[in-house]
HTML snippet that shows the backbone in 3Dmol.js (N, CA, C, O; Angstrom):
<script src="https://3Dmol.org/build/3Dmol-min.js"></script>
<div id="view" style="width:600px;height:400px;position:relative"></div>
<script>
const pdb = `
ATOM      1  N   MET A   1       0.662  16.264  11.791  1.00  0.00           N
ATOM      2  CA  MET A   1       0.312  15.605  10.556  1.00  0.00           C
ATOM      3  C   MET A   1       0.822  14.166  10.613  1.00  0.00           C
ATOM      4  O   MET A   1       1.961  13.915  11.008  1.00  0.00           O
ATOM      5  N   LYS A   2      -0.038  13.222  10.211  1.00  0.00           N
ATOM      6  CA  LYS A   2       0.333  11.799  10.198  1.00  0.00           C
ATOM      7  C   LYS A   2       0.676  11.370   8.778  1.00  0.00           C
ATOM      8  O   LYS A   2      -0.037  11.678   7.823  1.00  0.00           O
ATOM      9  N   PHE A   3       1.795  10.644   8.667  1.00  0.00           N
ATOM     10  CA  PHE A   3       2.235  10.110   7.391  1.00  0.00           C
ATOM     11  C   PHE A   3       2.140   8.590   7.406  1.00  0.00           C
ATOM     12  O   PHE A   3       2.441   7.948   8.413  1.00  0.00           O
ATOM     13  N   GLY A   4       1.724   8.029   6.292  1.00  0.00           N
ATOM     14  CA  GLY A   4       1.759   6.585   6.097  1.00  0.00           C
ATOM     15  C   GLY A   4       2.776   6.288   5.014  1.00  0.00           C
ATOM     16  O   GLY A   4       2.848   7.004   4.015  1.00  0.00           O
ATOM     17  N   VAL A   5       3.553   5.250   5.197  1.00  0.00           N
ATOM     18  CA  VAL A   5       4.578   4.880   4.218  1.00  0.00           C
ATOM     19  C   VAL A   5       4.290   3.467   3.729  1.00  0.00           C
ATOM     20  O   VAL A   5       4.107   2.546   4.526  1.00  0.00           O
ATOM     21  N   ILE A   6       4.252   3.308   2.403  1.00  0.00           N
ATOM     22  CA  ILE A   6       4.047   1.986   1.818  1.00  0.00           C
ATOM     23  C   ILE A   6       5.150   1.716   0.801  1.00  0.00           C
ATOM     24  O   ILE A   6       5.729   2.642   0.234  1.00  0.00           O
ATOM     25  N   SER A   7       5.428   0.450   0.580  1.00  0.00           N
ATOM     26  CA  SER A   7       6.406   0.059  -0.448  1.00  0.00           C
ATOM     27  C   SER A   7       6.203  -1.410  -0.793  1.00  0.00           C
ATOM     28  O   SER A   7       5.507  -2.141  -0.088  1.00  0.00           O
ATOM     29  N   ASP A   8       6.816  -1.819  -1.877  1.00  0.00           N
ATOM     30  CA  ASP A   8       6.851  -3.226  -2.284  1.00  0.00           C
ATOM     31  C   ASP A   8       5.474  -3.864  -2.415  1.00  0.00           C
ATOM     32  O   ASP A   8       5.245  -4.971  -1.928  1.00  0.00           O
ATOM     33  N   VAL A   9       4.563  -3.164  -3.071  1.00  0.00           N
ATOM     34  CA  VAL A   9       3.224  -3.701  -3.312  1.00  0.00           C
ATOM     35  C   VAL A   9       3.292  -4.828  -4.346  1.00  0.00           C
ATOM     36  O   VAL A   9       2.613  -5.846  -4.206  1.00  0.00           O
ATOM     37  N   HIS A  10       4.101  -4.645  -5.365  1.00  0.00           N
ATOM     38  CA  HIS A  10       4.312  -5.634  -6.431  1.00  0.00           C
ATOM     39  C   HIS A  10       3.013  -6.154  -7.029  1.00  0.00           C
ATOM     40  O   HIS A  10       2.904  -7.342  -7.333  1.00  0.00           O
ATOM     41  N   GLY A  11       2.026  -5.278  -7.201  1.00  0.00           N
ATOM     42  CA  GLY A  11       0.780  -5.651  -7.849  1.00  0.00           C
ATOM     43  C   GLY A  11      -0.213  -6.409  -6.989  1.00  0.00           C
ATOM     44  O   GLY A  11      -1.235  -6.869  -7.497  1.00  0.00           O
ATOM     45  N   ASN A  12       0.059  -6.550  -5.702  1.00  0.00           N
ATOM     46  CA  ASN A  12      -0.838  -7.283  -4.817  1.00  0.00           C
ATOM     47  C   ASN A  12      -1.963  -6.340  -4.366  1.00  0.00           C
ATOM     48  O   ASN A  12      -1.863  -5.678  -3.333  1.00  0.00           O
ATOM     49  N   ILE A  13      -3.024  -6.298  -5.162  1.00  0.00           N
ATOM     50  CA  ILE A  13      -4.118  -5.359  -4.944  1.00  0.00           C
ATOM     51  C   ILE A  13      -4.825  -5.615  -3.614  1.00  0.00           C
ATOM     52  O   ILE A  13      -5.209  -4.669  -2.926  1.00  0.00           O
ATOM     53  N   GLN A  14      -4.998  -6.866  -3.253  1.00  0.00           N
ATOM     54  CA  GLN A  14      -5.690  -7.189  -2.002  1.00  0.00           C
ATOM     55  C   GLN A  14      -4.916  -6.637  -0.798  1.00  0.00           C
ATOM     56  O   GLN A  14      -5.511  -6.063   0.113  1.00  0.00           O
ATOM     57  N   ALA A  15      -3.603  -6.812  -0.798  1.00  0.00           N
ATOM     58  CA  ALA A  15      -2.791  -6.301   0.309  1.00  0.00           C
ATOM     59  C   ALA A  15      -2.803  -4.781   0.327  1.00  0.00           C
ATOM     60  O   ALA A  15      -2.896  -4.174   1.393  1.00  0.00           O
ATOM     61  N   LEU A  16      -2.709  -4.165  -0.839  1.00  0.00           N
ATOM     62  CA  LEU A  16      -2.738  -2.703  -0.912  1.00  0.00           C
ATOM     63  C   LEU A  16      -4.054  -2.166  -0.372  1.00  0.00           C
ATOM     64  O   LEU A  16      -4.063  -1.203   0.393  1.00  0.00           O
ATOM     65  N   ASP A  17      -5.149  -2.773  -0.759  1.00  0.00           N
ATOM     66  CA  ASP A  17      -6.463  -2.345  -0.282  1.00  0.00           C
ATOM     67  C   ASP A  17      -6.555  -2.445   1.238  1.00  0.00           C
ATOM     68  O   ASP A  17      -7.082  -1.545   1.892  1.00  0.00           O
ATOM     69  N   THR A  18      -6.046  -3.528   1.795  1.00  0.00           N
ATOM     70  CA  THR A  18      -6.051  -3.715   3.248  1.00  0.00           C
ATOM     71  C   THR A  18      -5.242  -2.626   3.948  1.00  0.00           C
ATOM     72  O   THR A  18      -5.682  -2.059   4.948  1.00  0.00           O
ATOM     73  N   VAL A  19      -4.067  -2.341   3.416  1.00  0.00           N
ATOM     74  CA  VAL A  19      -3.209  -1.310   4.021  1.00  0.00           C
ATOM     75  C   VAL A  19      -3.843   0.065   3.908  1.00  0.00           C
ATOM     76  O   VAL A  19      -3.797   0.843   4.860  1.00  0.00           O
ATOM     77  N   LEU A  20      -4.436   0.381   2.761  1.00  0.00           N
ATOM     78  CA  LEU A  20      -5.066   1.686   2.595  1.00  0.00           C
ATOM     79  C   LEU A  20      -6.252   1.863   3.545  1.00  0.00           C
ATOM     80  O   LEU A  20      -6.468   2.955   4.071  1.00  0.00           O
ATOM     81  N   LYS A  21      -7.013   0.803   3.765  1.00  0.00           N
ATOM     82  CA  LYS A  21      -8.117   0.876   4.727  1.00  0.00           C
ATOM     83  C   LYS A  21      -7.592   1.125   6.138  1.00  0.00           C
ATOM     84  O   LYS A  21      -8.176   1.897   6.898  1.00  0.00           O
ATOM     85  N   GLU A  22      -6.498   0.475   6.477  1.00  0.00           N
ATOM     86  CA  GLU A  22      -5.896   0.668   7.805  1.00  0.00           C
ATOM     87  C   GLU A  22      -5.381   2.101   7.961  1.00  0.00           C
ATOM     88  O   GLU A  22      -5.561   2.715   9.013  1.00  0.00           O
ATOM     89  N   LEU A  23      -4.746   2.628   6.923  1.00  0.00           N
ATOM     90  CA  LEU A  23      -4.255   4.007   6.988  1.00  0.00           C
ATOM     91  C   LEU A  23      -5.410   4.992   7.110  1.00  0.00           C
ATOM     92  O   LEU A  23      -5.304   5.990   7.823  1.00  0.00           O
ATOM     93  N   GLU A  24      -6.503   4.718   6.426  1.00  0.00           N
ATOM     94  CA  GLU A  24      -7.691   5.569   6.540  1.00  0.00           C
ATOM     95  C   GLU A  24      -8.261   5.513   7.956  1.00  0.00           C
ATOM     96  O   GLU A  24      -8.653   6.540   8.509  1.00  0.00           O
ATOM     97  N   ALA A  25      -8.307   4.329   8.536  1.00  0.00           N
ATOM     98  CA  ALA A  25      -8.824   4.172   9.897  1.00  0.00           C
ATOM     99  C   ALA A  25      -7.957   4.922  10.912  1.00  0.00           C
ATOM    100  O   ALA A  25      -8.452   5.410  11.928  1.00  0.00           O
ATOM    101  N   LYS A  26      -6.666   5.004  10.623  1.00  0.00           N
ATOM    102  CA  LYS A  26      -5.754   5.713  11.518  1.00  0.00           C
ATOM    103  C   LYS A  26      -5.689   7.203  11.207  1.00  0.00           C
ATOM    104  O   LYS A  26      -4.907   7.936  11.812  1.00  0.00           O
ATOM    105  N   LYS A  27      -6.522   7.652  10.255  1.00  0.00           N
ATOM    106  CA  LYS A  27      -6.632   9.058   9.877  1.00  0.00           C
ATOM    107  C   LYS A  27      -5.283   9.656   9.442  1.00  0.00           C
ATOM    108  O   LYS A  27      -4.875  10.725   9.895  1.00  0.00           O
ATOM    109  N   VAL A  28      -4.614   8.921   8.551  1.00  0.00           N
ATOM    110  CA  VAL A  28      -3.345   9.386   7.992  1.00  0.00           C
ATOM    111  C   VAL A  28      -3.627  10.529   7.025  1.00  0.00           C
ATOM    112  O   VAL A  28      -4.564  10.467   6.229  1.00  0.00           O
ATOM    113  N   ASP A  29      -2.797  11.584   7.104  1.00  0.00           N
ATOM    114  CA  ASP A  29      -2.991  12.757   6.252  1.00  0.00           C
ATOM    115  C   ASP A  29      -2.350  12.603   4.875  1.00  0.00           C
ATOM    116  O   ASP A  29      -2.923  13.032   3.873  1.00  0.00           O
ATOM    117  N   LYS A  30      -1.192  12.007   4.821  1.00  0.00           N
ATOM    118  CA  LYS A  30      -0.451  11.851   3.568  1.00  0.00           C
ATOM    119  C   LYS A  30       0.139  10.449   3.493  1.00  0.00           C
ATOM    120  O   LYS A  30       0.559   9.883   4.503  1.00  0.00           O
ATOM    121  N   ILE A  31       0.163   9.898   2.285  1.00  0.00           N
ATOM    122  CA  ILE A  31       0.771   8.586   2.063  1.00  0.00           C
ATOM    123  C   ILE A  31       1.993   8.769   1.179  1.00  0.00           C
ATOM    124  O   ILE A  31       1.923   9.401   0.125  1.00  0.00           O
ATOM    125  N   ILE A  32       3.103   8.214   1.614  1.00  0.00           N
ATOM    126  CA  ILE A  32       4.336   8.242   0.843  1.00  0.00           C
ATOM    127  C   ILE A  32       4.587   6.839   0.325  1.00  0.00           C
ATOM    128  O   ILE A  32       4.618   5.879   1.095  1.00  0.00           O
ATOM    129  N   CYS A  33       4.765   6.723  -0.988  1.00  0.00           N
ATOM    130  CA  CYS A  33       5.032   5.424  -1.596  1.00  0.00           C
ATOM    131  C   CYS A  33       6.500   5.379  -2.001  1.00  0.00           C
ATOM    132  O   CYS A  33       6.975   6.239  -2.743  1.00  0.00           O
ATOM    133  N   LEU A  34       7.212   4.376  -1.510  1.00  0.00           N
ATOM    134  CA  LEU A  34       8.638   4.247  -1.784  1.00  0.00           C
ATOM    135  C   LEU A  34       8.931   3.480  -3.071  1.00  0.00           C
ATOM    136  O   LEU A  34      10.090   3.350  -3.465  1.00  0.00           O
ATOM    137  N   GLY A  35       7.892   2.974  -3.722  1.00  0.00           N
ATOM    138  CA  GLY A  35       8.093   2.335  -5.017  1.00  0.00           C
ATOM    139  C   GLY A  35       7.673   0.882  -5.045  1.00  0.00           C
ATOM    140  O   GLY A  35       7.081   0.361  -4.099  1.00  0.00           O
ATOM    141  N   ASP A  36       7.995   0.244  -6.157  1.00  0.00           N
ATOM    142  CA  ASP A  36       7.674  -1.161  -6.419  1.00  0.00           C
ATOM    143  C   ASP A  36       6.174  -1.420  -6.351  1.00  0.00           C
ATOM    144  O   ASP A  36       5.724  -2.334  -5.660  1.00  0.00           O
ATOM    145  N   LEU A  37       5.401  -0.605  -7.077  1.00  0.00           N
ATOM    146  CA  LEU A  37       3.952  -0.803  -7.117  1.00  0.00           C
ATOM    147  C   LEU A  37       3.552  -1.946  -8.030  1.00  0.00           C
ATOM    148  O   LEU A  37       2.596  -2.667  -7.744  1.00  0.00           O
ATOM    149  N   ILE A  38       4.271  -2.117  -9.120  1.00  0.00           N
ATOM    150  CA  ILE A  38       3.938  -3.186 -10.054  1.00  0.00           C
ATOM    151  C   ILE A  38       5.082  -4.189 -10.102  1.00  0.00           C
ATOM    152  O   ILE A  38       6.216  -3.872  -9.744  1.00  0.00           O
ATOM    153  N   GLY A  39       4.781  -5.362 -10.534  1.00  0.00           N
ATOM    154  CA  GLY A  39       5.798  -6.408 -10.635  1.00  0.00           C
ATOM    155  C   GLY A  39       5.202  -7.749 -10.325  1.00  0.00           C
ATOM    156  O   GLY A  39       3.985  -7.925 -10.390  1.00  0.00           O
ATOM    157  N   ARG A  40       6.027  -8.675  -9.995  1.00  0.00           N
ATOM    158  CA  ARG A  40       5.577 -10.032  -9.731  1.00  0.00           C
ATOM    159  C   ARG A  40       4.757 -10.108  -8.446  1.00  0.00           C
ATOM    160  O   ARG A  40       5.079  -9.495  -7.428  1.00  0.00           O
ATOM    161  N   CYS A  41       3.709 -10.871  -8.541  1.00  0.00           N
ATOM    162  CA  CYS A  41       2.866 -11.118  -7.380  1.00  0.00           C
ATOM    163  C   CYS A  41       2.316 -12.531  -7.516  1.00  0.00           C
ATOM    164  O   CYS A  41       1.852 -12.907  -8.593  1.00  0.00           O
ATOM    165  N   ARG A  42       2.357 -13.299  -6.477  1.00  0.00           N
ATOM    166  CA  ARG A  42       1.896 -14.686  -6.532  1.00  0.00           C
ATOM    167  C   ARG A  42       0.430 -14.823  -6.925  1.00  0.00           C
ATOM    168  O   ARG A  42       0.037 -15.825  -7.523  1.00  0.00           O
ATOM    169  N   SER A  43      -0.381 -13.820  -6.590  1.00  0.00           N
ATOM    170  CA  SER A  43      -1.815 -13.921  -6.904  1.00  0.00           C
ATOM    171  C   SER A  43      -2.086 -13.831  -8.410  1.00  0.00           C
ATOM    172  O   SER A  43      -3.194 -14.133  -8.851  1.00  0.00           O
ATOM    173  N   PHE A  44      -1.087 -13.421  -9.204  1.00  0.00           N
ATOM    174  CA  PHE A  44      -1.271 -13.314 -10.645  1.00  0.00           C
ATOM    175  C   PHE A  44      -0.664 -14.484 -11.402  1.00  0.00           C
ATOM    176  O   PHE A  44      -0.775 -14.527 -12.628  1.00  0.00           O
ATOM    177  N   ARG A  45      -0.035 -15.420 -10.737  1.00  0.00           N
ATOM    178  CA  ARG A  45       0.599 -16.557 -11.424  1.00  0.00           C
ATOM    179  C   ARG A  45      -0.386 -17.615 -11.760  1.00  0.00           C
ATOM    180  O   ARG A  45      -0.020 -18.638 -12.338  1.00  0.00           O
TER     181      ARG A  45
END
`;
const viewer = $3Dmol.createViewer("view");
viewer.addModel(pdb, "pdb");
viewer.setStyle({}, {cartoon: {color: "spectrum"}});
viewer.zoomTo();
viewer.render();
</script>
């Protein structure tokens, strides 16, 4: 089983989308998120 680990997204939707596409391409079975999904992001300033 392949695991993908993500963290510190801080609301950066474009980066999250890129990472999720990469994890899908690598056929990851489960994604573990360590936190910090929302918060400050330069693209929202």
